[in-house]
C-alpha positions as CSV (number, residue, x, y, z in Angstrom):
1,M,45.4,118.5,59.6
2,K,48.4,118.2,57.3
3,T,48.0,114.4,57.3
4,K,44.4,114.7,56.2
5,R,45.3,117.1,53.5
6,N,48.0,114.8,52.1
7,F,45.5,111.9,52.3
8,F,43.0,113.9,50.3
9,Y,45.5,114.8,47.6
10,S,46.7,111.2,47.4
11,M,43.1,110.0,46.8
12,Q,42.6,112.5,44.1
13,I,45.7,111.3,42.3
14,L,44.6,107.7,42.6
15,I,41.2,108.5,41.2
16,L,42.7,110.4,38.2
17,L,45.1,107.5,37.6
18,F,42.2,105.1,37.8
19,L,40.0,107.0,35.4
20,T,42.6,108.0,32.8
21,P,42.7,104.6,30.9
22,F,39.0,104.6,30.7
23,S,38.6,108.1,29.5
24,S,41.3,107.5,26.8
25,A,39.5,104.4,25.7
26,V,36.2,106.1,24.9
27,C,35.0,105.1,21.4
28,S,35.7,107.9,18.9
29,L,34.8,107.3,15.3
30,D,35.2,109.5,12.3
31,V,34.2,109.0,8.6
32,S,35.5,110.5,5.4
33,L,34.7,110.1,1.7
34,I,38.1,109.3,0.0
35,N,37.2,108.4,-3.6
36,Q,34.5,108.9,-6.2
37,D,34.8,107.0,-9.5
38,P,34.0,108.4,-12.1
39,Y,34.4,112.0,-11.3
40,P,32.1,113.6,-12.2
41,A,29.3,111.1,-11.8
42,I,26.9,110.9,-14.7
43,P,23.1,111.1,-14.3
44,G,21.6,107.6,-14.9
45,D,25.0,105.9,-14.6
46,Y,26.7,104.1,-11.7
47,V,29.3,105.6,-9.5
48,K,31.7,103.9,-7.0
49,L,32.1,105.6,-3.6
50,V,34.8,104.6,-1.0
51,F,34.4,105.7,2.6
52,Q,37.1,105.5,5.3
53,M,36.2,105.0,9.0
54,T,38.8,105.6,11.7
55,G,38.6,104.5,15.4
56,T,37.5,101.0,14.8
57,E,40.7,99.6,16.5
58,N,39.3,100.7,19.9
59,P,37.8,97.7,21.7
60,E,35.4,100.1,23.5
61,C,33.7,100.5,20.1
62,V,31.6,97.4,20.7
63,N,29.6,96.9,17.5
64,V,30.7,99.5,14.9
65,F,28.3,100.0,12.0
66,F,28.2,102.1,8.9
67,E,25.4,102.8,6.5
68,L,25.0,104.9,3.4
69,V,21.4,106.2,3.4
70,E,19.5,105.5,0.3
71,D,18.0,108.8,-0.7
72,F,18.0,111.1,-3.8
73,P,20.1,111.3,-5.8
74,I,21.5,107.8,-5.2
75,S,19.8,104.3,-5.2
76,F,21.0,100.8,-4.8
77,D,20.4,97.7,-6.9
78,P,18.0,95.2,-5.3
79,G,19.6,92.9,-2.8
80,T,22.5,95.3,-2.0
81,E,23.6,95.3,1.7
82,L,23.4,98.8,2.9
83,K,24.8,98.3,6.4
84,V,28.3,97.3,7.3
85,T,29.2,96.1,10.8
86,V,32.4,95.1,12.5
87,K,33.6,94.3,16.0
88,G,35.6,97.0,17.8
89,G,39.3,96.3,18.3
90,T,39.7,95.0,14.8
91,F,43.1,96.0,13.5
92,V,46.4,94.6,12.2
93,K,49.5,95.4,14.2
94,D,52.0,97.9,12.6
95,Y,49.4,98.8,10.0
96,P,47.1,101.8,9.8
97,S,43.9,101.0,11.6
98,Y,40.9,102.1,9.6
99,L,38.0,100.5,7.8
100,M,37.5,100.9,4.0
101,I,33.8,100.7,2.9
102,P,33.0,100.7,-0.8
103,Y,29.6,101.2,-2.4
104,K,28.3,101.1,-6.0
105,V,25.3,103.3,-6.4
106,K,23.2,104.6,-9.3
107,I,22.8,108.3,-9.8
108,D,19.3,109.5,-10.5
109,E,18.5,110.8,-14.0
110,N,17.3,114.0,-12.6
111,A,20.4,114.8,-10.5
112,L,21.5,118.3,-11.1
113,D,25.0,119.4,-12.2
114,G,27.2,120.2,-9.3
115,D,27.5,118.9,-5.7
116,N,24.7,116.6,-4.6
117,P,24.5,115.9,-0.8
118,I,24.4,112.3,0.5
119,T,24.1,111.1,4.1
120,V,25.9,108.4,6.0
121,R,24.9,107.0,9.4
122,Y,27.5,105.3,11.7
123,G,28.2,104.5,15.4
124,S,29.4,102.1,17.9
125,D,26.1,100.5,18.9
126,D,24.1,98.8,16.3
127,S,21.0,99.3,18.4
128,G,21.1,102.9,17.2
129,K,21.5,104.5,20.6
130,E,25.0,105.7,19.8
131,S,24.6,106.8,16.1
132,F,25.7,109.8,14.2
133,E,25.0,111.3,10.7
134,K,27.3,113.0,8.4
135,Q,26.9,114.6,5.0
136,F,29.1,114.4,2.0
137,N,28.8,115.6,-1.6
138,V,28.8,113.6,-4.9
139,Y,29.8,115.7,-7.8
140,V,27.6,115.2,-10.8
141,K,27.8,116.5,-14.3
142,D,26.2,115.3,-17.5
143,V,29.1,115.1,-19.9
144,R,27.2,113.0,-22.4
145,A,26.4,114.3,-25.9
146,D,23.6,113.5,-28.3
147,F,23.3,113.7,-32.0
148,E,20.7,114.2,-34.8
149,I,21.3,112.6,-38.1
150,Y,20.0,114.0,-41.4
151,L,20.1,112.8,-45.0
152,K,21.7,115.7,-46.9
153,S,21.9,114.1,-50.3
154,Y,22.2,111.0,-52.3
155,D,24.0,111.1,-55.7
156,S,22.4,108.2,-57.6
157,S,25.0,108.5,-60.4
158,S,27.9,107.7,-58.0
159,N,25.7,106.1,-55.2
160,T,27.2,108.5,-52.6
161,L,25.2,109.0,-49.5
162,T,25.9,112.2,-47.6
163,L,24.8,112.6,-44.0
164,E,24.8,115.6,-41.7
165,I,25.6,114.9,-38.0
166,L,24.5,117.6,-35.5
167,N,25.7,117.7,-31.9
168,I,22.6,118.7,-29.9
169,G,24.3,118.1,-26.5
170,K,25.7,120.7,-24.2
171,N,29.3,119.4,-24.5
172,D,32.0,119.3,-27.1
173,V,33.2,115.9,-28.2
174,E,36.4,114.5,-29.5
175,A,37.3,111.6,-31.8
176,L,33.8,111.5,-33.3
177,A,33.2,108.5,-35.6
178,A,30.3,107.3,-37.7
179,E,29.6,103.7,-38.8
180,I,27.0,102.0,-41.0
181,P,27.1,98.4,-39.8
182,Q,26.3,95.5,-41.9
183,Q,22.5,95.3,-42.5
184,E,19.9,94.0,-44.9
185,N,19.5,95.7,-48.2
186,I,22.4,98.1,-47.7
187,I,25.8,97.3,-48.9
188,I,28.7,99.7,-48.3
189,K,31.5,99.9,-50.9
190,G,34.7,100.9,-49.3
191,P,35.1,101.8,-45.6
192,N,31.9,101.6,-43.5
193,K,33.5,103.6,-40.6
194,K,34.6,107.2,-40.9
195,I,36.5,109.3,-38.4
196,L,35.2,112.9,-38.2
197,G,37.4,114.4,-35.4
198,S,36.1,116.9,-32.9
199,L,32.7,118.5,-32.9
200,D,31.5,121.4,-30.8
201,A,28.1,121.6,-29.1
202,N,25.4,122.9,-31.5
203,D,27.7,122.4,-34.5
204,Y,27.4,119.9,-37.3
205,T,29.6,118.0,-39.8
206,T,29.0,115.9,-42.9
207,V,30.2,112.4,-43.8
208,D,30.0,110.5,-47.1
209,F,29.4,106.7,-47.6
210,N,29.6,104.9,-51.0
211,L,26.8,102.4,-51.4
212,A,26.3,99.6,-53.8
213,P,23.7,100.5,-56.6
214,L,20.2,100.8,-55.2
215,D,17.4,100.1,-57.6
216,S,14.7,100.5,-54.9
217,F,15.0,100.8,-51.1
218,E,12.6,102.3,-48.6
219,G,13.3,101.8,-44.9
220,S,15.7,102.5,-42.0
221,I,19.4,102.6,-42.0
222,D,21.1,101.8,-38.7
223,L,24.1,103.9,-37.7
224,I,26.6,103.8,-34.8
225,I,28.0,107.0,-33.5
226,R,31.1,106.9,-31.2
227,Y,32.8,109.8,-29.4
228,T,35.0,110.6,-26.5
229,D,33.5,112.9,-23.8
230,E,35.4,115.6,-21.8
231,T,36.3,113.1,-19.1
232,G,38.0,110.8,-21.6
233,V,35.3,108.1,-21.6
234,R,34.5,106.5,-25.0
235,R,30.8,106.4,-25.6
236,T,28.5,104.8,-28.2
237,L,25.1,105.7,-29.5
238,N,22.8,103.8,-31.9
239,K,20.9,105.9,-34.4
240,T,18.4,105.2,-37.2
241,L,17.9,107.2,-40.4
242,Y,15.0,106.8,-42.8
243,F,15.9,106.6,-46.4
244,N,13.8,106.4,-49.5
245,S,15.7,105.8,-52.8
246,F,12.5,106.3,-54.9
247,S,12.7,110.1,-54.4
248,F,16.2,110.1,-55.8
249,Q,15.3,107.8,-58.6
250,T,12.6,110.3,-59.7
251,E,15.3,112.9,-59.7
252,K,17.6,110.6,-61.7
253,S,14.7,109.8,-64.1
254,T,14.1,113.5,-64.6
255,K,17.7,114.2,-65.3
256,K,17.7,111.3,-67.8
257,K,14.5,112.7,-69.5
258,N,16.0,116.2,-69.7
259,F,19.2,114.7,-71.2
260,I,17.2,112.9,-73.9
261,Y,15.1,116.0,-74.6
262,Y,18.2,118.1,-75.1
263,L,19.8,115.4,-77.2
264,V,16.8,115.2,-79.5
265,A,16.6,119.0,-79.7
266,A,20.2,119.2,-80.6
267,L,19.8,116.5,-83.4
268,I,16.8,118.4,-84.8
269,V,18.8,121.6,-84.9
270,I,21.7,119.8,-86.6
271,F,19.3,118.2,-89.1
272,I,17.7,121.6,-89.9
273,A,21.1,123.2,-90.2
274,Y,22.2,120.4,-92.6
275,R,19.1,120.8,-94.8
276,I,19.7,124.6,-95.0
277,Y,23.3,124.0,-95.9
278,K,22.4,121.5,-98.6
279,K,19.8,123.8,-100.1
280,H,22.2,126.7,-100.1
281,E,24.9,124.5,-101.8
282,K,22.4,123.4,-104.5
283,K,21.5,127.0,-105.3
284,R,25.1,128.0,-105.5
285,K,26.0,125.4,-108.0
286,A,23.0,126.2,-110.1
């Protein structure tokens, strides 16, 4: 009886020893999102995502695959390979054994500020029988600004154009600069680029440009607005301003006519005063 019991225990030990290597060799994969650039992502812009998969060094992981699911708020450029596959047991001795998987995706214009969920699919059998899904978050925030440009005044005597720049975005900006690039019919005298500094959301500032004399101009003036957003990214916007010099010429003409009127009136007063003076002198001498 004791001999049978010993034999039974010995068989159990042998079975455990036999199964242990196989149980430890079971394919076990894990995935993490290790980088997002830029952070936050901007609606309508591209973002780079880097995923890390561990467990690929195990030869029991026959055909490892990884796929970033194309769904709101991300999309891929046409022709982009969504699925990555690799043979199990792929590793370099004495180095960390993991797979780095980069993607470049576009964020939807309608993505909301905050965490937006994305889904990955992975597994050890590309037939899909052994597949898993996992969710991560892409942080999105629209840090862009926008501006409205208004013509405040044009001094035709000095040919000074004064513009108002209104920050209509939700975010403050730094290093705001305005430029009137070279264009037809508009010649800038002096600097054509002006640095305006910081500008809060829903606030405005003014900028002056000195133009060459304008006898007549009606049309659009192209402007370039540059600023630094709250993430430190330098951004550029192209704007157009309608300008009609005739309206200011009318004002100039009116001023000129008023000046002539006052000058003639002053001369008449002086002439009358002179006549009165001469008449008075004549009577006095008589």
